[in-house]
N, C-alpha and C positions, 0 to 999 in steps of 0.2 A: 494329258493323255495318260491312259494307264500303260503300265508294262506291257509290250506287245509279245505274243509268242512268235517264233520264227515261222515264216511262211513256208508251207510244203511247196514241192515242186509242182504238184497238181494245182494247188491254189494259185500259184505265181503264173502258171500257164492259162488258167482262167482269166486272170486279171489282164494279161497280155492280150489275149484274144477279144475280151470286152474293149480294150482301149482302141484295138484296130477297129472293131465293129462301130465304136462311136465315132471315130475318125472318119470312116466311110460314110456314116449317117450324116455328119456335118458337111462332108465334100457334096454330097448329093443335095443337101438343103440350100447350098449356095451355088448350084447349077454345074456342078463338076461331074465328070463321067466316073464310073467304077474304078477306072486305072488312073486315078489322080496322082499327081506327084507328091512325093513326101520324102523325108529323111529323117526317121525317128531318132536315131543316134545322136543327130545334132539339134533334137528338140523339135524339128520341123515335121510336125504330124500331117499337115495339109498345107499344100501352096495353093492360094486363090488366083483368080484370073488376072490380078495384077502383078503376080509373082510376089506377093507379100505371104509371110509364113505365119502358121498358127500352131502353138502348143496346145493340143486339146486335153484338157483334163476332165475326167469323169470321177468314177469311184463313188461309192456311198459313205464312206467314212473318212478316208484320208487320201491326200495326194502325196507320192513320193517325188520330192523335186529332184534329189540324186542321190546315189549311191557310189562313192568313188573309193578307189585305193590310193595308196601313196603315190604311185607312178603318175596318176593324174594330175595331182597338185605339184609335182616335180616338173612335169613336161608341159603344162599349160600356161602359157604366157600371162593370160588374165589373173590366174590365182597368184603368179610369182610377182606380178606389179601392184598387186592390191594392198601396198603398204603394210605389209607384215601379216595379212591374214593368212595367205597360203603357207607361209613358213610356220605359223602357229598350227595349223591344222595338220602338217606334218609333224610337228613336235608332240601332237596329241596321240598320234599314231606311233611315234618312237618310243613313247612311254612303255609299250607293250613288247614282250620278247617275241623272236622271230617264231618260234614254236607254240602252237596252240596249247599243247599239253603242259608246257612251262606256264603259261599263264593260268591254266586251271589248277595247278598245284599251289597257287597263292594269289586267288583273284583279289583279295583285299589290299594286298601290297601294292599291286598296280592301279586300283582304283585310287588308292591314296595319292599315288605319284600323278595321276591325271588331273587332279585337282588344280595344280598350278597352271598348266596351258589352258585349261578350260576357263579359268578366272582370267587369264591375260586375253583369251579371245574374246569374252564378254566385255572386257574393259576396252578392247580396241573399238568394237561396235558403238560403245557408247561415246567414247572420246570424239569421234568424228563421223558425221552422218554421211559424208561422201564415201566413206569406206562400206558402210551398210548399203547405201545405194547400189555401189560397184558390185557388192557380194549378191545382191538380189538380182541384178541385172545379168550377171554371169549365171546364177543358179537356175533363174526361171527362163532366160532369152538367150543364153550362150553368148553373153556380152553384146546383147543388141542385134544379133544376127536372125532372131526371131521377132516378129512384129507385135504379135497378139497373143494374149493367154486367153483361150475360148474355153469356158467352163460349162460343162453340162449339169444342169440341176432341174429336177421335175420336167423332163423332156424338152428343156429349152436350152439352146446353146447361147451363152451369154458372152459377148465379145468384148474384151477389154484391150485398149492399146497398152503396149509395154510401159511407156512412160507414165501413164495414169497409175498402173499397178505398183510400179516402184515408189511413187509418191505416196500413194495411199497406205502402203506398208510402212515405209520410212518415216512418214511424219506421224504415225500412230502407234508403232511398237514400242513396248516397254520391254527392255532387255535385261535378263537377270541369269544367274545360274540356278539349277534345280537344287532343291533342299530335301534332305530325307525326311520322309514322313512316317516310316516304319522302322521298326528295330533292324530289319536286315538290308536297310537302304543305306546308301553312301552319299553325301551331299556333293554338290559341284561336278557332277558327272555329264552334264548338258549345258548347253545354252538354250534358253527359252525366249522365245518371241511372244509376248503376251499383249492382249488389248482388253481393256476394262477388267483386269484381273483374271483373265482366262487365257489359258495356253492355246495359242493358235499355231505356232510352229516349234519344232525341237531340232536341234543339231547335236548329234551324239557320235560316239565311236560304237560301231556295231561289231560285237564279239560272240555271234551266236552259234559259231561252229567252225570247223576248220575251212568249209567252202565259204563262210562270210566272216573272216577274222581281220582285224585291223582295216576297217573300211569306215569311212565317214558316212553317215546317214542324215539327210536333211528331209523332214516330213512336215506336213501341215494338215491340221484338221479342217477336212473339207468344207463343213458346215460353219465353222468359225471364220475361216478365211473367206468364205462367200458372204457371211453376213457384214464383215468389215468391208469387202469391196463394194457390195450393193449399197451399203450406208454412204460411203464416201465418193462413189463414183455414180453420178445420176444416170438413169435411162434416157437416151437422147433419140432413139427411132427403133421402131419394130420393123426390121428388114423384110421379115415374113412371119408367118406363124410360128416357125421353129427357132428363128435367129433373131436375137435383140442386140443392139448396139448401145454401148455405154461411153459416156465421156467424150474423148476426142476421136474415139473410132468411127464416128459417123463421118467425120471428115474425108477419110481415106479409104474405108473399107470397100472392096469390090467394085471400085469405080475405075473403068479403062480411061486411060489417057485420051 
């Protein structure tokens, strides 16, 4: 992924509104009313007739999986019990000074310091697949509280069961640190999640301004992530002309007891 410009408040508002519109469209496509239940803060964008929950992803280029500050990693039990992952994420943030202006006075100094915890983070994921699975489960599904990833592409809502997504990603990701490609870049500033030599996901520290300083950002290339999921998780049923079910989702989705 190329280096991103900071999102303007207008663009961020548009993205939120588009996300709400897509969630409503999906809710209606599975027979829910306009006042469907949801809880976006907990990644529960739509609650279906079974009471199962969906994280609805759209976007034309990327998915923002999370953007968290230090307090989230300190206070969330799932990150704290992830065999060191949560603590290393905190260490990545602790590299940087409290004040944004102190960081901007010598950015290169702090980028050099970031290399060590970023390297440790990459190694943690590589050393133990269970850690990677736990991280993906927390990041996408709030530690299993969300049942489905429902991804909109070409006006179709593609429904994947949480455990199928975790397996597809954890079985196929190659994990490495970023490497500088230009003179003004610094190596080992990110953890990359790659598939067949292409960056699918990036985990990095966001320091784009005083309003977004010392935050961990996890994003995925929407098209590359979908390519991987559609290759590894087979279509099992067309629920209707707007909703397709993949893998084990067919066994559970929208079926009243």
